[in-house]
C-alpha positions as CSV (number, residue, x, y, z in Angstrom):
1,M,128.9,-42.0,-2.5
2,E,127.2,-42.4,-5.9
3,K,124.6,-45.1,-6.5
4,L,125.8,-48.5,-8.3
5,E,123.2,-49.1,-11.0
6,Q,122.4,-52.8,-11.4
7,T,122.1,-54.0,-15.1
8,I,123.1,-56.7,-17.1
9,S,124.4,-56.4,-20.9
10,S,121.7,-57.3,-23.4
11,V,124.6,-59.7,-24.8
12,E,124.1,-61.6,-21.6
13,V,120.5,-61.4,-21.7
14,A,120.6,-62.6,-25.4
15,E,122.3,-65.9,-23.8
16,M,120.2,-66.7,-21.4
17,I,117.0,-66.7,-23.4
18,G,118.8,-68.6,-26.1
19,K,118.1,-65.7,-28.9
20,D,120.5,-64.4,-31.5
21,H,121.8,-60.8,-30.0
22,N,121.0,-58.7,-33.3
23,K,117.3,-59.9,-33.0
24,L,117.0,-59.3,-29.3
25,L,118.3,-55.6,-29.8
26,R,115.9,-55.0,-32.9
27,D,113.5,-56.1,-30.4
28,I,114.4,-53.6,-27.6
29,R,114.7,-50.6,-30.0
30,S,111.1,-51.7,-30.9
31,Y,110.1,-51.4,-27.2
32,I,111.9,-47.9,-26.8
33,D,109.9,-46.5,-30.1
34,Q,106.6,-48.0,-28.1
35,F,107.8,-46.3,-25.0
36,S,108.4,-42.9,-26.9
37,L,105.3,-42.9,-28.5
38,S,103.6,-43.4,-24.9
39,K,106.3,-40.7,-22.9
40,I,107.5,-43.9,-21.2
41,G,111.3,-42.8,-20.0
42,Q,113.6,-45.5,-21.7
43,S,116.2,-45.5,-19.2
44,D,114.0,-47.2,-16.8
45,F,114.4,-50.0,-19.0
46,F,117.4,-50.0,-21.3
47,T,120.3,-47.7,-21.6
48,D,122.5,-47.1,-24.8
49,S,125.8,-49.2,-24.3
50,T,128.9,-50.9,-26.3
51,Y,130.7,-54.1,-25.8
52,K,133.5,-55.7,-27.4
53,N,134.3,-58.9,-29.1
54,G,136.7,-61.3,-28.6
55,R,138.6,-59.5,-31.3
56,G,138.5,-55.8,-29.6
57,K,136.0,-54.8,-32.3
58,E,133.4,-52.4,-30.6
59,Y,129.3,-53.5,-31.8
60,P,126.4,-51.8,-29.8
61,C,124.5,-53.3,-27.0
62,Y,121.8,-51.8,-23.8
63,Q,122.5,-52.1,-20.4
64,V,119.3,-53.8,-19.1
65,T,117.8,-52.6,-15.8
66,K,115.9,-55.2,-13.6
67,K,112.3,-53.7,-14.7
68,G,114.0,-53.8,-18.8
69,C,114.5,-57.7,-17.8
70,E,111.1,-57.7,-16.2
71,F,109.8,-56.3,-19.5
72,I,111.3,-59.2,-21.7
73,A,110.3,-61.7,-19.5
74,H,106.6,-60.9,-20.5
75,K,107.0,-61.0,-23.9
76,L,108.4,-64.8,-23.4
77,T,105.9,-67.3,-23.4
78,G,106.1,-71.0,-21.8
79,I,109.7,-72.2,-20.4
80,K,111.8,-70.0,-22.1
81,G,109.8,-67.1,-20.2
82,T,110.2,-69.2,-17.0
83,E,114.0,-69.8,-17.1
84,F,114.6,-66.1,-18.4
85,T,112.7,-64.9,-15.1
86,A,114.7,-67.4,-13.0
87,K,117.9,-66.4,-14.6
88,Y,117.8,-62.8,-14.3
89,I,116.2,-62.9,-10.6
90,N,119.4,-64.6,-9.6
91,K,121.5,-62.5,-11.2
92,F,120.0,-59.1,-9.7
93,H,120.1,-61.2,-6.4
94,E,123.8,-61.9,-6.9
95,M,124.6,-58.2,-7.7
96,E,122.9,-56.9,-4.9
97,R,125.1,-59.4,-2.5
98,I,128.3,-58.1,-3.9
99,I,127.0,-54.4,-3.5
100,T,126.4,-55.1,-0.3
101,E,129.5,-56.7,0.8
102,H,131.5,-53.8,-0.7
103,V,129.4,-51.0,1.0
104,P,131.9,-49.4,3.4
105,H,130.6,-49.8,7.6
106,G,131.5,-48.2,10.3
107,K,135.2,-46.8,10.6
108,E,135.4,-47.1,6.8
109,L,132.1,-45.1,6.2
110,L,133.6,-42.6,8.8
111,A,136.8,-42.1,7.3
112,L,135.2,-41.7,3.8
113,A,133.2,-39.1,5.1
114,V,136.2,-37.3,6.8
115,L,137.9,-37.3,3.2
116,E,134.9,-36.0,1.3
117,A,134.6,-33.2,3.8
118,Q,138.3,-32.4,3.6
119,K,138.0,-32.0,0.2
120,T,134.9,-29.7,0.2
121,I,136.8,-27.8,3.1
122,E,139.7,-27.2,0.3
123,D,137.3,-26.6,-2.4
124,L,135.6,-23.8,-0.6
125,Q,139.0,-22.2,0.7
126,A,139.9,-22.0,-2.9
127,S,136.9,-20.5,-4.1
128,N,137.1,-17.9,-1.3
129,T,141.0,-17.0,-2.3
130,V,139.8,-16.4,-5.4
131,L,137.0,-14.2,-4.5
132,L,139.3,-12.6,-2.0
133,E,141.5,-11.1,-4.7
134,D,138.9,-10.4,-6.9
135,N,137.5,-8.2,-4.3
136,E,141.0,-6.7,-3.7
137,R,140.9,-6.1,-7.4
138,M,137.8,-4.4,-7.5
139,K,138.1,-1.9,-4.5
140,P,139.1,0.8,-6.3
141,K,136.2,0.8,-9.1
142,E,133.8,0.0,-6.6
143,I,134.9,3.4,-4.1
144,F,135.0,5.4,-7.4
145,A,131.8,4.5,-8.4
146,D,130.3,4.8,-5.0
147,A,131.7,8.2,-4.9
148,V,130.0,9.1,-8.6
149,T,126.8,7.5,-7.7
150,S,126.5,9.8,-4.8
151,S,127.3,12.6,-6.8
152,R,125.0,12.3,-9.9
153,T,126.4,15.3,-11.1
154,S,129.0,16.6,-13.3
155,I,132.1,17.8,-12.3
156,L,135.3,19.7,-13.4
157,I,138.2,17.8,-14.5
158,G,140.4,19.6,-11.9
159,D,137.5,17.7,-9.1
160,L,137.9,14.8,-11.7
161,A,141.7,14.8,-10.8
162,K,141.6,14.8,-7.2
163,L,139.1,12.1,-7.3
164,L,141.8,10.0,-9.4
165,K,144.8,11.1,-6.7
166,Q,142.6,9.4,-4.2
167,N,141.9,6.4,-5.7
168,G,145.5,5.6,-6.0
169,I,146.0,7.8,-9.8
170,D,149.5,9.4,-9.5
171,T,148.0,12.4,-11.2
172,G,147.0,16.6,-11.2
173,Q,144.9,19.0,-12.5
174,N,147.4,20.2,-15.5
175,R,149.0,17.0,-16.2
176,L,145.0,15.6,-16.7
177,F,144.1,18.4,-19.1
178,E,147.5,17.3,-21.0
179,W,146.8,13.7,-21.2
180,M,143.1,14.2,-22.2
181,R,144.2,16.7,-25.1
182,N,147.2,14.5,-26.4
183,N,144.4,11.4,-26.0
184,G,141.8,13.4,-28.6
185,Y,139.5,14.0,-25.5
186,L,139.9,17.6,-25.5
187,I,140.8,20.0,-28.3
188,K,144.3,20.5,-28.7
189,A,144.5,23.4,-31.3
190,Q,145.2,27.0,-29.6
191,G,142.2,29.4,-29.6
192,S,139.0,30.0,-28.1
193,N,138.0,26.3,-28.2
194,R,141.5,24.8,-26.5
195,N,140.5,22.6,-23.9
196,M,136.9,22.3,-25.3
197,P,135.6,18.2,-25.6
198,T,136.3,17.1,-28.9
199,Q,133.3,16.0,-31.2
200,R,134.2,12.3,-30.5
201,S,134.1,12.8,-26.6
202,M,131.3,14.8,-26.8
203,E,129.4,11.5,-28.7
204,M,130.7,9.4,-26.2
205,G,128.8,11.2,-23.4
206,L,131.7,11.9,-21.3
207,F,131.6,15.6,-21.2
208,Q,128.9,18.5,-21.1
209,V,130.0,21.7,-21.6
210,K,128.2,24.6,-19.4
211,E,127.8,28.1,-20.6
212,S,127.6,31.1,-18.3
213,T,128.0,35.1,-18.6
214,R,130.4,37.5,-17.0
215,I,130.8,41.1,-17.2
216,D,134.1,42.0,-18.8
217,G,136.5,45.4,-17.5
218,N,134.2,46.9,-20.7
219,G,131.0,46.5,-19.4
220,C,130.4,43.9,-21.9
221,N,128.6,40.4,-21.8
222,V,131.2,37.5,-21.8
223,V,129.8,34.2,-22.3
224,V,132.1,31.3,-20.7
225,K,132.1,27.8,-21.6
226,T,133.3,25.6,-19.3
227,P,134.0,21.6,-20.1
228,K,132.5,19.2,-17.1
229,V,133.0,15.4,-17.4
230,T,129.8,13.5,-17.1
231,G,129.0,10.9,-14.6
232,K,129.7,8.1,-17.2
233,G,132.8,10.4,-18.1
234,Q,133.9,10.0,-14.7
235,M,133.5,5.9,-14.9
236,Y,134.8,5.8,-18.2
237,F,138.2,7.8,-16.9
238,L,138.2,5.7,-13.9
239,N,138.5,2.2,-15.7
240,K,140.8,4.4,-18.4
241,F,143.5,4.5,-15.6
242,L,142.8,1.7,-13.2
243,E,143.2,-0.9,-15.9
244,K,147.1,0.6,-17.2
245,K,149.6,-1.2,-15.2
246,P,151.6,1.2,-13.1
247,E,154.4,2.1,-15.3
248,E,151.8,3.1,-17.8
249,Q,149.9,5.7,-15.4
250,H,153.0,7.2,-14.9
251,G,154.2,7.5,-18.3
252,S,150.8,8.6,-19.5
253,F,151.2,12.0,-17.4
């Protein structure tokens, strides 16, 4: 429950001490400037506010705390200071009485506590629902990320197709090769470089090319190049496919 702030308007203070409100505003602003130089918090004494006159026009004023009234009283001398002190003390006592009468007790206080608890429970349930939805949405990515993290090695494109399949993406090795060629990740042209990574995908760090040698039927050494998908590439293609709508996934392969 919010604490009720006890303040009175500078307009009312001006009436109590018989001073023009504009002159009182000037004095208060001077006090605030002095507070600032002494690094004293203004809000303990005065807070900026506004009021409307009889014609509905808005003017600046201050809300004056009990401390602020005491401060103003100390600036007054003689009978004016005495009268103002008595008036503001009575005013604040009256406000305290009203606040006390409006503070809930017994069953009313218990009912308010129950309502507040119910609201808190409802807010927590709503937050929990959002978290559960986010969790379900992220599960495929997390499972795949765990597989990539535990591997930390580059894999064949065929193995990537198997991992994607395990995570609900309907594809296979041949379809994945075709999709990568059609989307500029692998070289499409016929020749010795067919199915090798394009310059763009190599610069993106999605692939690496492993070279090995074998002896052909004529006894000659032949260099064999094999494209492999890096860990970064595995996560890239996972995100690429999981972010697609189901109908888009099927249409891509």
